[in-house]
N, C-alpha and C positions, 0 to 999 in steps of 0.2 A: 531528454536530449535537446540541446539548444542548437538551433539551424542558422544560416544566414539570414541578416536582416533584409527583407525586401523593401520597396519603394514605399508599400502600404503601410508598413511598419510592424508587422507582424512576421514571426519567423516561418521559414519553409517547412520546419519540423512541426510535430505537434504541440509544442511548447507554447502555451499562449498566455505568456508573461506581458504585463504592462511595461511599455517602454515609454519613459518620460517624455523623451524629445520627440516622439510621433503624435499623429493625430489621435487624440483621446477618443473622440466620437466614433471613428471608424473602427478603433480598436474594441471599444465596447460593443459596437453593433456585432463585429466579427465573433467576439467571445458569446455575447447573449444569444445570437442566431445560429451559430455553428456548435455551440456547446463547449465545454471544457470536459477535458477527459480525466478520469479517476486521479491518475497520477499527477496532473498538471498542478494540482493545489494541495496535494497532501506529501507529506514527508513521511517515508515509511518504504517498506519492501514487501513484494508479492511472493509468497512462499506455497510450495506445494509438500504436503507431507503424508505419508502413510502411518496412521497412528496404531500402536499396539494399545490393547486394553490396559488402564491404568496410567501412571504417570509417565510422559515423554519428556526427555531433554531436547530441544530444539535448538540448532544453531540458526541466529536470524541475520548476522553480519551486518547490523545497522551501524555499529560503532557508538552508539548511546543505548543506555537502558531504556527499552520500550515501556509506554504507558498502557497499551492495550493492543488487543487482537479483534480484527472484524473477520468472521467466517463468512466467505464469499460463496463457496460451494462445497458441498459433500457428496460422497458416492453412494451413500444410503443413511438409513436412520441411526441416529448417534448423538450423543452430547459431547461437546468440547468446551472445555472451561480452564481457567487459569488457575495454578497452584503455585504455592512458595514464591509469590510475588515480591517478597521483600528479599530473595536470593536471586532475581534476574540481574543480569549484568549486561554490558555493552556487545556480549557475543552469544548468551544463552538464554532461554526463558524456559520456564516448565509449564507444560498443557497436560490435562488429564483427558482421557477419553472412556466412554463406559462401554465400547465395544471393541472387538479387534479388526485390525485390517480396513479400518474406515480411511479413505483417502480424503483430504481437504485441501481446498485453495484458500490461504489466510492472507489478509494484508496487516502487517503488523507495523504499528506506529508507536 
């Protein structure tokens, strides 16, 4: 989300993008000392999915073919891994899980 540009050159929202016409040193200080949020510098989507055992077809909504997935959180033990990656599209991907009813938070990029 991009907010209004303030006098200091940073946006009011969490978007910490560099603005060429503003004070570079001040912007770098804010970014390095206050941090960059995960979504500020990564193109992708956060998804939550409840996996069934075996292959799962997942709608990701990115509008482009993803090149990978980071599993951020799982509700219990179990492995999640990509399958049929040559068949992934701008709308769907295939992930396999070795247990049933595993809930997971994913970052798809």
